[in-house]
N, C-alpha and C positions, 0 to 999 in steps of 0.2 A: 504493499500499499504506499503510495507516494505521499509526500508531506501535506499537500492540499487536501487530499481526502482524509488524512489523520486529523487535520485541523477541522475540517467539516464534521467529522465524527464527534470530536470533542465538543464543539459548538452545539450539536444536536443533543448530546448527553447533558450539557449544562442547561440548555433551554428546558428540556424535559424536566429535570430536577427543580429548576427555578419555578416551574409551573405548579409544583406540588403544594407548597405551603399556602399560597393564596386561596386555593380551592378547598382546604381542609375544613375551615370554618363554615362556609356555606353547605358542604356535604353533611357535616355534623347536625345542622339544622333541618335536614330532611328526616332525621330520627333514625337513620340506618345504624349509626355508630357514634358513640361519645367522642367528643374532641380530644379527651385525654387519651383514649385508646388510639385514635388516629395519629395523635402527636407521637406516641411511643413507636408505632408502626411505620410511619411515613415521614413526619416532620423532622425528627431528629436524624434518622438516617439519610434523608435527602440533603439536609444541611451539611452533615459530615462529608458526604460524597462530593458535594460541590467543592468544599475546601480542599479535599484530597485531590480532586481533578485540577484545581488551580495549582496546587504544588507540582502535580506531574507536568502541567503545561510550563511551569517555571523551568523544571529540570529539561524539558525538551527544547528550551530556549525559544518558545513561540511568544516572543515579548509583546508583540502587538495584540495578540489574542489575550494574553494575561492582563495587559493594561485595559483592554476593552471590557473585560469582566470586572476588574476592580473600579474602573470609572463608573460602570453601571451600578455597581453596589454602592459606592459612595454617593452618586447622584440620587439614587433611590432613597437612601437614608436622609440626606439633606432635604429632598423633596417632601419626605414624610413630615419633617418639621413644619414646613410650610403648610401642608395639609392639616396638620393637628392645630396650628394656630387658628385657621379658619373654623375648623370643626369644633374646637373648644369655645370659641366666641359664639358659634351657633348653638352649642349645648347649653351655655350659660344663659342665653336669652330665650331658650325654650324651643330651639329648632330641632332638637334630637330627642328621642324617647328615653335614651339612656347612654351611659358612658361606655361605649363598645370596647375599648381596650381592657377595661375592668371586668366586663362581661366575659370577654374571651379568657381572661386569666382565671376567673371563676370556673369556667368550663374546662380549662386545661388542667386544673388541679382538683377537680371534682369537689368544689366547695359551694355547690348551688344552695345547700341548705344553710351553711354558715354565712355566706355572702363574701364580699371582698376582703382580703387581708393583705399584709405587706407583700408576701411572696407571690400571692396570686396577681397582685398589681404588677410586680416585676415580671412575672411570666407573660402576662397579657400585653404589656407595653413591648416586651422583647419580641414577642411574636408579631405584633403590629408593625413594629419597625423592620423586622425580617421580611415581612410581606412586601413592604416598600423597597427594601433592597432587591428582592427577587424581581419586582416589576421593573426595577432600574436595569438589572442584568439582561432581562428579556428585551427591553427597549435598545439597550446598547448593542446587543448581538444581532437583533433583527434589522435595526435601521442604520447602524454604523454611525454616520454623522448627518443626521437629517436636519432640515430646517426646524426652527423653534416651534412653528405652528403644528408640526407632526406630533411633538410632545403634548401640546395643548389637546389635540384631537384624542391622542392615546389616553390622557388622563380623563377626558370626558367619557370615553367608552368604558374605562374601568369603573367609573361612577354609575353609569348605566347598568353595567353588569351587576354591580352591588345592589342596586335599587330594584332589580327584578329577580334577585337571588332569593333563595328560601329564607334568608335571614330577616327580610322585611316581613314575611308571613308569620314567622314565629315571634317576632316582636309585636304582632297584632295590628300592624299598620298598613299591610297590604303593599302590592307592587307600587313603587315609586312613593310610597308613604301618604298616599291620598287619604287614608283613614286617620291620619295623625292631625289632631287639631283642625285647623282651616284647610289642610291639604297642601299648602305651598311651603311651609317652614322646613320641612324635611328635605324635600326635592331641592329647595334653594340652597340649603346648608351643604348637602352632599355634592351638588354640582359645583358650587363655588370651591369647595375644598379640593376636589379633584382637578378642577381647572388650575388651581394654584399648584397642585402636585405636578401636573403635566407641564406647566410653564417652567417651573423651577428645574425639572428634570430635562426638559428640552434645551434650556440655556446652558446647563452644566455639561451635557453630553455634546452639544455643539461646540463648546470651548475646549473640551478635553479630548474628544474622539477624532483628532486630526489624523487623516489618512488611514482611517479604520474602516475595513470593508463591511458592507452589509451582508445579510444572508444570501441574497441573489448573487452577489459577487463571488461569494465563497462556493456556491453551487456551480457557477460558471467556471471558475478556476479549477474546481475538482473534476468536472465532467466534460467541459468544453475545450478550455485552453490547452489541456494536456493531450488532446486527440491528435494523432498524426496527420 
């Protein structure tokens, strides 16, 4: 296997693994399996393999790919701060039915009867920021160095996905939160928060991902450019 195909394989592995964490909370809200169980089976192993894969990429000296993953992770973490500023303001003025990172922590540590505690809050916030990092990794690897508006659209669709996920039904507010209060506070808060996430993500990736290929370029390099 030549280097371009190896790089593409590693990209696909990281993309698959980065997609695991953000889907676990919505899946748990379908009632199929508790978030605590999903975390032990999938969240922790997927995160560990992502870090192990980046170590392998480092030793293979695929420096651009390594930087692309770390840039995405960093951008996702910083963008989550922006999202949280908007979400927290919205929560404080009544635009959210609950504090989701705390709820995720309660579910991660099976403390639904006891309610939030210090360690459940740590777990919830860690999971929340790791989700942001994963979305950043996906964005960086898929789009390479896109225009900033691509990040904004990306964030918008993440917000849409959240608002039509099983989470809103289990919160008792329905898709897009139309059953929450007057029907616009939730959708406004979530949309603005994810637009902020996407804008910050887009700005950081555009500035940091110089000469970093997108997924289509990697596919072309692996299967077209090397053809005789």
